[in-house]
Every structure is written in C-alpha cells, then in structure tokens.
C-alpha positions as CSV (number, residue, x, y, z in Angstrom):
1,M,111.2,136.5,76.0
2,L,111.6,134.4,79.1
3,K,113.4,136.0,81.5
4,S,113.3,133.7,84.7
5,L,111.1,130.7,85.1
6,S,110.1,129.2,89.2
7,I,108.8,126.2,89.9
8,S,107.8,124.7,93.1
9,N,106.0,121.6,94.5
10,Y,105.9,120.1,90.7
11,A,105.9,116.5,90.2
12,L,109.7,115.6,90.9
13,I,110.5,119.4,91.4
14,E,110.3,120.1,94.8
15,T,111.9,124.3,94.0
16,L,113.7,125.1,90.8
17,E,114.6,128.2,88.9
18,M,116.6,129.2,85.8
19,T,116.9,132.4,84.3
20,P,117.6,132.0,80.4
21,S,120.1,133.4,78.3
22,S,118.7,135.4,75.5
23,S,119.9,133.3,72.8
24,L,120.8,130.1,72.8
25,N,119.6,127.7,75.5
26,M,121.0,124.1,75.8
27,I,119.1,121.8,78.8
28,T,120.4,118.2,79.2
29,G,120.4,115.5,81.6
30,E,119.9,112.3,82.2
31,T,116.5,110.4,80.8
32,G,114.1,110.7,83.6
33,A,116.1,113.7,85.3
34,G,112.7,115.6,84.5
35,K,114.0,117.6,81.5
36,S,110.2,117.1,79.9
37,I,108.5,117.4,83.6
38,M,109.9,121.2,83.3
39,L,108.1,121.7,80.0
40,G,105.0,120.5,81.8
41,A,105.2,123.7,83.8
42,V,105.9,126.1,81.3
43,G,103.1,124.6,79.3
44,L,101.0,125.2,82.3
45,L,102.3,128.6,82.3
46,L,100.6,128.8,78.8
47,G,96.9,127.9,79.5
48,N,97.4,124.4,79.8
49,R,95.3,122.0,82.1
50,A,96.5,121.5,85.1
51,D,96.1,118.1,87.6
52,T,96.3,117.7,90.8
53,K,98.5,114.2,90.4
54,S,101.4,116.5,89.5
55,L,102.2,118.2,92.7
56,F,105.0,117.4,94.6
57,N,103.4,117.1,98.3
58,D,100.2,116.6,97.9
59,S,99.6,119.0,100.7
60,K,100.8,122.2,99.6
61,K,100.2,124.0,96.9
62,C,101.9,124.6,93.4
63,I,103.3,127.7,92.0
64,I,104.9,128.1,88.8
65,E,106.0,131.2,87.3
66,G,107.5,133.0,84.6
67,E,108.7,136.5,84.0
68,F,108.6,137.5,80.5
69,D,109.9,141.0,78.3
70,I,107.3,141.6,76.1
71,L,108.0,145.3,75.6
72,N,108.5,145.2,72.0
73,Y,105.7,142.5,70.9
74,G,102.8,144.7,70.4
75,L,100.5,143.1,72.9
76,E,99.3,146.6,74.1
77,H,95.9,146.0,72.7
78,Y,95.4,142.2,73.8
79,F,96.1,143.4,77.3
80,E,93.6,146.2,76.9
81,S,90.9,144.2,75.3
82,E,90.7,141.9,78.4
83,D,91.1,144.7,80.9
84,L,95.0,143.9,82.1
85,D,97.3,146.8,83.3
86,F,100.4,146.5,80.4
87,E,103.9,147.0,82.3
88,S,106.9,145.8,79.9
89,Q,107.8,143.1,82.3
90,C,105.1,140.3,82.6
91,I,104.1,138.3,85.4
92,I,102.2,135.1,84.5
93,R,101.7,132.9,87.5
94,R,99.8,129.5,87.8
95,E,98.5,128.4,91.4
96,I,97.1,124.2,91.8
97,A,95.5,123.9,94.9
98,P,96.2,120.3,96.7
99,S,92.1,120.4,96.2
100,G,92.7,120.7,92.1
101,K,91.5,124.1,92.0
102,S,93.6,125.9,89.8
103,R,94.3,130.1,89.6
104,A,95.8,132.0,87.0
105,F,97.5,135.4,87.0
106,V,98.9,138.1,85.0
107,N,100.7,140.6,86.5
108,D,98.6,139.6,89.9
109,T,95.3,140.3,88.2
110,P,93.4,136.9,88.0
111,V,92.6,135.6,84.5
112,K,90.5,132.9,82.7
113,L,92.6,130.2,81.5
114,E,91.2,131.4,77.6
115,V,93.1,134.6,78.6
116,L,96.5,132.9,79.6
117,K,96.2,130.4,76.6
118,N,95.7,133.3,74.1
119,L,98.7,135.2,75.5
120,G,100.8,132.3,75.9
121,K,100.4,131.5,71.7
122,S,102.4,135.1,71.4
123,L,105.2,134.7,74.2
124,M,106.2,130.6,72.8
125,D,106.5,128.1,70.5
126,I,106.9,124.6,71.8
127,H,108.5,121.8,69.5
128,S,107.0,118.9,71.2
129,Q,106.5,115.3,70.2
130,H,102.1,116.3,70.1
131,D,103.7,119.3,67.5
132,T,105.3,116.2,65.2
133,L,101.8,114.4,64.7
134,L,100.1,118.3,64.2
135,L,102.0,118.1,61.2
136,G,100.5,115.4,59.4
137,A,96.9,118.0,59.9
138,G,95.5,119.9,57.2
139,E,94.3,122.6,59.3
140,Y,98.1,123.1,60.6
141,Q,99.5,122.8,57.3
142,L,96.9,125.4,56.0
143,N,98.2,128.0,59.0
144,L,102.0,127.1,58.1
145,I,101.1,128.4,54.3
146,D,99.3,131.4,55.8
147,A,102.2,132.2,57.6
148,F,104.6,131.8,54.8
149,A,102.8,133.9,52.7
150,Q,101.5,136.8,54.6
151,T,97.9,136.0,54.3
152,Q,97.2,137.7,57.1
153,A,95.0,140.6,55.7
154,E,93.5,138.2,53.1
155,R,92.4,136.1,55.6
156,E,90.8,138.8,57.7
157,Q,89.0,140.2,54.7
158,Y,87.7,136.1,54.1
159,N,87.2,135.9,57.9
160,Q,84.8,139.1,57.5
161,A,82.8,137.9,54.9
162,Y,82.3,134.5,55.8
163,K,81.2,135.8,59.3
164,T,78.7,137.9,57.2
165,Y,77.1,135.1,55.5
166,R,76.7,132.6,58.0
167,K,75.0,135.5,59.3
168,V,72.8,136.1,57.0
169,N,72.1,132.7,55.9
170,K,71.4,131.9,59.5
171,A,68.5,134.4,59.4
172,F,66.8,133.4,56.1
173,D,67.1,129.4,57.5
174,K,65.3,130.6,60.3
175,L,62.6,132.5,58.7
176,A,61.9,130.1,56.5
177,H,61.5,127.6,59.0
178,E,59.4,130.1,61.0
179,A,57.3,130.5,57.5
180,A,57.3,126.9,57.2
181,E,55.6,126.4,60.7
182,L,53.4,129.5,60.6
183,R,51.8,128.1,57.0
184,K,50.7,124.3,58.5
185,E,49.1,126.7,61.1
186,A,47.8,129.2,58.8
187,D,44.4,127.7,58.1
188,F,43.5,126.8,61.6
189,N,44.7,130.0,62.7
190,Q,42.5,131.9,60.2
191,F,39.6,130.1,61.1
192,Q,40.1,131.4,64.6
193,L,40.5,134.7,63.7
194,E,37.6,134.8,61.6
195,E,35.9,132.9,64.4
196,L,37.0,136.3,66.9
197,S,36.6,139.0,64.8
198,A,32.8,138.0,63.8
199,L,32.2,139.1,67.2
200,S,33.3,142.5,67.1
201,L,34.4,142.4,70.8
202,Q,34.3,145.2,72.6
203,E,36.4,146.5,76.2
204,G,34.1,145.6,78.8
205,E,31.7,144.8,77.1
206,Q,30.9,141.6,79.2
207,E,30.4,142.8,82.2
208,E,27.5,145.2,80.7
209,L,26.0,142.4,79.2
210,E,26.1,140.1,82.1
211,N,24.2,143.0,84.1
212,E,21.7,143.7,81.3
213,Q,21.0,139.9,81.1
214,E,20.7,140.5,84.7
215,I,17.9,142.9,84.7
216,L,16.2,141.4,81.7
217,D,15.4,137.9,83.9
218,N,14.3,139.2,86.4
219,A,12.2,142.4,85.0
220,E,8.7,141.8,85.9
221,E,9.9,141.6,89.6
222,I,12.1,145.1,89.6
223,K,8.8,147.4,87.7
224,A,6.8,145.5,90.6
225,K,9.1,147.0,93.1
226,I,9.4,150.1,91.6
227,N,5.9,150.6,91.7
228,E,5.5,149.4,94.9
229,N,7.8,152.4,96.4
230,L,6.5,155.0,93.9
231,Q,3.1,154.2,95.2
232,L,4.5,154.6,98.7
233,L,6.4,157.9,97.9
234,N,3.5,159.0,95.8
235,G,0.3,157.0,96.0
236,D,-2.2,158.5,98.1
237,E,-3.1,161.0,101.0
238,L,-0.6,158.9,103.5
239,A,2.1,158.9,100.8
240,A,5.6,159.8,102.0
241,T,6.0,162.9,99.6
242,T,2.4,164.0,101.3
243,L,3.8,163.3,104.7
244,L,7.2,165.7,104.3
245,M,5.2,168.3,102.6
246,Q,3.7,168.9,105.4
247,V,6.3,168.5,108.2
248,N,8.2,171.5,106.0
249,Q,5.5,173.5,106.1
250,G,5.3,173.2,110.2
251,L,9.1,174.0,110.2
252,Q,8.6,177.0,108.3
253,Q,5.8,177.8,110.6
254,L,8.5,177.3,113.6
255,G,10.8,179.5,111.8
256,R,9.0,182.6,112.5
257,F,10.3,182.0,116.5
258,S,13.9,180.9,116.2
259,N,16.5,181.1,113.3
260,R,17.3,177.6,114.7
261,F,14.0,175.9,113.2
262,V,15.2,177.7,109.9
263,E,18.4,175.8,109.5
264,L,16.2,172.7,110.2
265,K,13.8,173.7,107.5
266,E,16.8,174.3,105.1
267,R,18.2,171.0,105.9
268,F,15.3,169.1,106.1
269,E,14.3,171.1,102.5
270,S,17.3,169.1,100.8
271,V,16.3,166.0,102.4
272,C,12.9,166.6,100.2
273,I,14.8,167.4,97.0
274,E,17.0,164.5,97.3
275,V,13.5,162.1,98.0
276,N,11.8,163.8,94.6
277,D,14.6,163.0,92.8
278,I,14.6,159.4,93.6
279,S,11.3,159.6,93.2
280,A,11.8,160.4,89.5
281,T,14.7,158.9,88.8
282,L,12.1,155.5,89.9
283,E,10.1,156.6,87.3
284,D,12.6,156.6,84.8
285,E,14.3,153.2,85.4
286,D,10.3,152.1,85.2
287,S,9.6,153.6,82.0
288,K,13.1,152.2,80.8
289,I,12.3,148.3,81.7
290,E,10.6,146.4,79.3
291,V,9.9,142.9,79.6
292,D,11.3,142.4,76.2
293,F,12.1,138.4,75.8
294,E,13.6,138.9,72.3
295,K,16.9,141.4,73.3
296,L,17.2,138.9,76.6
297,E,17.3,135.8,73.9
298,E,19.9,137.8,72.1
299,I,22.1,138.7,74.7
300,R,21.7,135.0,76.2
301,E,23.1,134.3,72.7
302,R,26.0,136.8,72.6
303,L,27.0,135.7,76.3
304,S,26.9,131.8,74.8
305,K,29.5,132.6,72.0
306,I,31.9,134.9,74.1
307,Y,31.9,132.1,77.0
308,Q,32.6,129.2,74.4
309,L,35.8,130.9,72.9
310,Q,36.6,131.7,76.4
311,K,36.7,128.1,77.1
312,K,38.0,127.0,74.0
313,H,41.0,129.1,74.3
314,G,41.6,128.9,78.2
315,L,40.5,132.2,78.8
316,Q,39.3,134.6,81.6
317,S,37.9,137.7,79.7
318,V,37.2,139.5,76.8
319,E,39.9,141.7,77.1
320,E,42.0,138.4,76.9
321,L,40.4,137.1,73.9
322,M,41.1,140.8,72.1
323,E,44.3,140.2,73.1
324,L,44.7,136.7,71.2
325,E,42.8,137.9,68.2
326,K,45.5,141.1,67.7
327,E,48.0,138.4,67.7
328,L,46.3,135.9,65.0
329,A,45.9,139.2,63.5
330,E,50.0,139.6,63.5
331,K,50.4,136.2,62.4
332,A,47.9,136.6,59.2
333,F,50.2,139.6,58.5
334,Q,53.3,138.2,58.6
335,I,52.2,135.1,56.4
336,D,51.3,137.7,53.7
337,H,54.6,139.6,53.9
338,L,56.8,136.2,54.0
339,D,57.4,135.9,51.1
340,E,58.9,139.7,50.1
341,E,61.2,139.5,53.6
342,L,62.4,135.9,52.5
343,E,63.1,137.1,48.8
344,R,64.8,140.0,50.9
345,L,67.1,137.5,52.8
346,K,67.6,135.0,50.0
347,N,69.3,138.3,48.3
348,E,71.2,139.1,51.3
349,T,72.5,135.5,51.4
350,D,73.3,135.3,47.6
351,Q,75.6,138.5,48.0
352,A,77.0,137.5,51.1
353,W,77.9,134.0,49.2
354,Q,79.7,135.9,46.2
355,S,81.4,137.8,48.3
356,L,83.0,135.1,50.5
357,L,83.7,132.9,47.1
358,K,85.3,136.6,45.8
359,A,87.5,137.0,49.0
360,G,87.8,132.5,48.6
361,E,89.6,133.3,45.9
362,V,91.7,136.0,46.6
363,L,93.2,133.9,49.9
364,S,93.7,130.9,47.5
365,K,95.2,132.7,44.9
366,K,97.8,134.1,47.6
367,R,98.3,130.9,49.2
368,Q,98.8,128.6,46.0
369,K,101.4,131.3,44.5
370,S,103.5,130.2,47.9
371,F,103.5,126.9,47.2
372,K,106.9,126.6,44.9
373,E,108.6,129.0,46.7
374,F,108.0,127.5,50.3
375,A,108.8,124.0,48.5
376,Q,111.9,125.0,47.7
377,E,112.8,126.7,51.0
378,I,112.0,123.6,52.4
379,T,113.8,121.6,49.6
380,G,117.2,123.3,50.2
381,L,116.9,123.1,53.8
382,L,116.5,119.2,54.5
383,G,119.6,119.0,52.0
384,Q,121.3,120.9,54.3
385,L,120.0,118.8,57.0
386,G,121.3,116.1,54.9
387,M,118.4,114.5,53.2
388,E,119.6,115.4,49.9
389,N,117.0,113.6,47.8
390,A,114.3,114.8,49.6
391,K,111.3,116.4,47.6
392,I,108.1,118.5,48.9
393,E,104.9,118.9,46.9
394,F,101.9,120.5,48.3
395,S,98.8,118.4,47.0
396,H,95.9,121.3,46.5
397,D,91.9,120.9,45.8
398,R,88.8,123.6,45.9
399,I,86.6,123.1,48.7
400,A,82.9,124.8,49.9
401,P,84.2,127.6,51.8
402,S,84.3,127.0,55.4
403,S,86.1,129.0,58.6
404,N,89.8,128.0,57.1
405,G,89.3,129.2,53.7
406,T,88.2,127.1,50.1
407,D,91.3,125.2,50.0
408,E,92.3,121.8,51.3
409,V,96.2,121.6,51.1
410,E,98.3,118.4,52.0
411,I,102.1,118.7,52.1
412,M,103.4,115.7,50.1
413,F,107.1,114.4,51.4
414,S,109.5,112.1,49.9
415,A,113.1,111.6,51.3
416,N,114.3,109.2,48.8
417,K,115.0,109.8,44.9
418,G,112.7,108.1,42.8
419,V,110.2,107.7,45.3
420,K,106.8,109.8,44.4
421,P,105.7,112.4,47.1
422,Q,103.1,111.3,49.8
423,A,101.0,112.3,52.4
424,I,103.7,113.4,55.4
425,R,101.8,111.2,57.8
426,Q,102.4,108.1,55.7
427,V,105.7,108.1,54.9
428,A,108.0,110.0,57.5
429,S,110.2,108.4,59.9
430,G,111.2,110.0,63.0
431,G,114.2,111.1,62.3
432,E,112.8,112.2,59.0
433,F,110.1,114.1,60.7
434,S,112.4,115.9,63.2
435,R,114.1,117.4,60.2
436,L,111.3,118.2,58.4
437,M,109.5,120.2,61.3
438,F,112.6,121.8,62.3
439,A,113.2,123.4,58.5
440,I,109.4,124.7,58.6
441,K,110.3,126.0,62.7
442,Y,113.5,127.8,61.1
443,I,111.4,129.4,58.2
444,M,108.8,130.2,60.4
445,A,110.9,131.8,63.1
446,D,110.9,135.2,61.6
447,K,107.7,134.9,59.6
448,V,105.2,134.7,62.4
449,A,107.7,136.5,64.7
450,L,107.6,134.5,68.1
451,P,109.9,135.8,70.8
452,T,111.2,131.9,72.3
453,L,111.1,128.8,70.5
454,I,111.7,125.7,72.6
455,F,112.8,122.6,71.0
456,D,112.3,119.5,73.0
457,E,114.7,116.6,71.5
458,I,114.0,117.8,67.9
459,D,117.3,116.5,67.2
460,T,115.8,112.7,67.7
461,G,117.0,110.7,65.4
462,I,119.8,112.3,63.8
463,S,123.7,112.8,64.6
464,G,126.8,113.5,63.2
465,E,126.9,115.8,60.4
466,V,123.6,117.0,60.0
467,A,122.8,117.8,64.2
468,L,125.6,120.1,63.7
469,Q,124.1,121.4,60.9
470,M,120.8,121.5,62.8
471,V,122.3,123.5,65.6
472,L,124.6,126.1,63.8
473,M,120.7,126.5,61.8
474,M,119.5,126.6,65.3
475,Q,122.3,129.2,66.3
476,Q,120.9,131.8,63.1
477,I,117.3,131.9,65.2
478,A,118.8,132.6,68.2
479,E,120.5,135.7,66.5
480,N,116.7,137.2,66.7
481,H,114.5,134.8,69.1
482,Q,115.5,133.0,72.2
483,V,115.7,129.7,71.8
484,I,115.6,127.1,74.4
485,C,117.0,123.1,73.0
486,I,116.8,120.1,75.2
487,S,118.7,117.9,73.7
488,H,120.9,114.4,74.1
489,L,123.3,115.1,71.1
490,P,127.1,117.0,72.5
491,Q,127.4,118.4,69.1
492,V,124.2,120.5,69.5
493,A,124.7,120.8,73.8
494,A,128.0,122.2,72.7
495,K,126.8,125.9,70.8
496,G,124.6,126.8,73.9
497,D,125.2,130.0,74.6
498,R,123.8,128.8,78.1
499,H,124.1,125.4,79.3
500,Y,121.9,124.3,82.3
501,F,121.8,120.1,83.3
502,V,119.0,118.6,84.8
503,Y,119.8,115.8,87.2
504,K,118.4,113.7,90.2
505,D,118.9,114.7,93.9
506,N,118.5,111.1,95.3
507,S,120.4,112.4,98.9
508,S,116.9,112.1,100.6
509,D,113.9,110.2,101.6
510,R,112.6,111.1,97.8
511,T,114.2,111.7,94.3
512,I,114.0,115.5,93.5
513,S,114.8,116.7,90.2
514,K,117.0,119.8,90.3
515,I,118.5,122.1,87.8
516,R,121.9,124.1,87.3
517,T,123.8,126.2,85.5
518,L,127.1,125.1,84.0
519,D,130.4,126.5,84.5
520,E,133.3,125.7,81.9
521,E,134.4,123.0,83.6
522,E,131.3,121.4,84.0
523,R,130.3,121.8,80.9
524,I,133.4,120.2,79.3
525,T,132.8,117.1,81.7
526,E,129.1,116.9,80.6
527,I,129.6,117.0,77.5
528,A,132.2,114.6,77.6
529,K,129.6,112.0,79.5
530,M,127.1,112.7,76.2
531,I,130.1,111.4,73.9
532,A,131.8,108.2,76.1
533,G,129.0,107.6,78.7
534,A,129.7,108.2,82.6
535,N,133.3,107.8,82.9
536,P,134.7,110.0,79.8
537,S,138.4,109.2,78.7
538,E,141.1,111.9,78.2
539,S,140.0,111.8,74.5
540,A,136.3,112.1,75.3
541,L,137.1,115.6,77.1
542,K,139.3,116.4,74.6
543,S,136.3,116.0,71.8
544,A,134.3,117.9,74.3
545,M,136.8,120.9,74.4
546,D,137.2,120.9,70.8
547,L,132.9,120.9,70.4
548,L,133.3,123.7,72.8
549,K,135.5,126.1,70.9
C-alpha cells in the first residue's frame, strides 16, 4: 500500500506531497492541472524510463519517492534473491540528473531499472489508456484468464516443460548442424589423417634426422678428420699418447724426491686417462660412420615429407603435426559416434515434446473450464454498469506450443442485443471499453492480490446511474485494496474517503501544479463546481452535499 508520495522538480510540479488513505482516494482538478503528470511520476517509481525533458528546472535534480507498506505481500523471497534488505516499510526513490542520468533506489540501495520494474508489478496496478489498448492484445487476455482460473501451478509446470524442451531441442539442432558440417569435411579430414598417420611420427625425430643427415652428408670428411686426429694421438713414436707416457714416467721418478711431484703425477695420470678415452671414442665413432648413400636418401625422403606437411598445414614442428593428427582422429571418432548421439538426443527431444504437449493440455483444459464462469461474471457486472444487453464470449484455438501455452484466446464482445460478439478491438467504443475494463479490474482485484489500484479516468464516457454503480463497486474493491481514482465526475468523486484537488498556481512567473487535501467545506464547493461550473448555484451546492451523504 502506498503510504506517502513526494515529487520534486518534475514537469509542472516543483514540489508535491500526498499521503493517500488506505481505502478509496479521489483526485480531481481542472484539465491540464497535472493529474496525469502525477501518474507519470508514479510510473517512474515503478520502473518506467526517464526523460530529462520532464524536469521542471533543468539545472536541478528530479527526485520522486514513495513509501510502501509491504509487510503482508510475501516479497521477502524477491528481496533476498536481489540481495536487498527487506523492511516492512519500503522506500523507493528515483533520481533524474540534469545530465540525463537516472538512478533507482530501494531502501537506499541502488538497483537496476529491471529490479524496480519487477518489484513495481507487486505494488501497483495502474489503469490508463495504454491498458485499454492492451485489452485487445491476445497475450494480455490470456494472462487475465490465467489469473481468473488460478493456473499458477499448471503454468509453472508448463513453463518448466517448455524450458526443458527448448534446451534439449537446441542441443539436438546444434549437434545436427555440427554433424552436417563434419560430414562435409569428413572425406578431406580422413585423407589428411591417413597422410599423417602413414608417417608414424615420433616426438623429437625431426631434430635427430636432421643431425643424422648432417653426419651422412659429410661422412668422408668426418672420417678423414677422425683418422688424422687418431694418427696424431697414436700414430708413431712422436704420437701424443707416447709423449704423454714419457712425461708420466718422468713425473714418477720425480716423485721419489717430493710429495709435490707425486700430486702432479696423479693429476697428470687423470689427463692421460681422459686422452686415452677420447682416442677410444674417436675410434668408436670412426667404426660407426659409414658412407651410406642409401640411408642418406631414406632420411632425405622422410624429412622432405615432414617439411611438405609442415608447409601444407602452416606448422613448424613434428609435435604440432602430431597434435593435428590427434585432432583429426578425434573428429573421425566423433563422426563414427554421431549417429548414436543424435539418436539419443532425438529420443530426449521427443520425450520432452510429449511432456510439453501433456502439460499444455492440462493448462488448456483449466483455462477453457473458466471461460463460461469468467464470461458470466463480466456480463453480470456490465449489466450493473448499464450494459444489460452486453454479451461476452471466448474464441479459442489450439496452436503449436509457445511460451504462453498451446492456446490462442480472444475475448469477443457485443454491447447490443442481437449483435454477434466480435473481437473487442473492433467493436467497443470509449465508454464501453472503460466499463469493460473496470469490470475486469473488479474481478481481478482479489485474484491477483494487488495492494494498490489506480484508475485514471476510467469513468470516461459514462455518467448518471452508471457512474454511481461504478463508484459503489470501487468502494467494494477498496474494502480490501487501496484505490486511487482520477475522476471528472462529481458522483464518483463524492464517494472517496479522501479527496485530493490538483490545481495550477499562476501566482509566480511560471505555472506550477499543486495538490491539496480538501476538507469537508472545500469538498462541497469542488463537487458543486464539477456539477455546475466555476460559480456553482445554491442548488449545485445542495446537490454536492447530497452526493457526499
């Protein structure tokens, strides 16, 4: 329930405050005084988009704040899901800076506009001309039927089935697309895989082959150099090993004179051992190296194939070729198992589709079951509102499952006897639409459990006894809901528990919209003016008092 509303620097409003009654509130005023401007401000509290053109003073910030009593509205879970502190007295604030930047707050915590919009749906229901247009839309009508038929559980079950079907069907379509693409490339990929597999590549082999090729390419020169060095080491009496042996013997003789020479001899022996080992290794290498043109050709041929594949695939190493071979093998494996996976997903999709149809059938039956009762209730209310010959029917067709179910529903309406009901958007006049919309709001008030209903000139196009009947129904709604009604009819305005008057103040350089609560005397005068104009007669004042009684 709206406890208080304050508006500053918005459109024609410099500052405005109101504390509406918990039951039936009436707002009246001259045309253009700012009644609808207030609704625009309330719309900003409920998440509507802001516009800097609506600033009263474009150098100051616009602030709109509403305090709501939400203790019994079951919103704790929503506050928790949005990480907001829950308080029974909830304060919502919108700020619009001169730069155009808009901010929203719930209990002083900044929130996104979507959060505010979702919260607003649980706080207020505003009837406006836009609602009248919505009444002709199929989805809006379907939501009305769901609210009347109380299909929350069935719709939730359907929504879950719909999400499951969409998920598995999307997975199936994606895999089917991937399968088609893979099959297009399958032959080429298989050729590339066989080409790579035929080489039986080994990690590190390219470097080994290149080293071996280098040796075989220079085998004769390498063997000549080895033999030359072996000759120097072991060849004749002046060979290095012979000379080293002689030095070793000399150091051994010197060792008899001092331990220092013994240490030198031991160090020198290590050198001799290393030289002998090098000589033996050279002899071993010499025995291994052969001038083998056949083997050299084999190595060149294998390296050529490796180089060709690297160039073909834009790769730099054997390891990268091996990784490509692995990827191609995985694709080949996928293709081999695609049919099995596609069949599994196809079965899941078929099962999800059947579950969706079943949930859609349950939801549809409950909706259809409510058509007659809903039509009868609306027709009865329209009769009370002066449309005794009005007739309501529901047109229904089954459609392919969508996010709203498997039903296409349209409310068919006729205001006159003997005239076949047709789609609302084609036949209802302004006054008829207002009464039809009010009858629907009356029925829905308790169904959707909205705390506050705002009617913006819903009495357009009606008068007299019909207007009295409408406001009596408003009073019934107000027994369990807060109602705020913007009206231009005296017989409607007279029935409010609290009466606000919106007016233009032209006392300064600029016109300003203001609002005030009328006391009993002011209320008599205002309603008399609504009856007879700016200068009401005694009879108009008496009529106003009679209406207020």
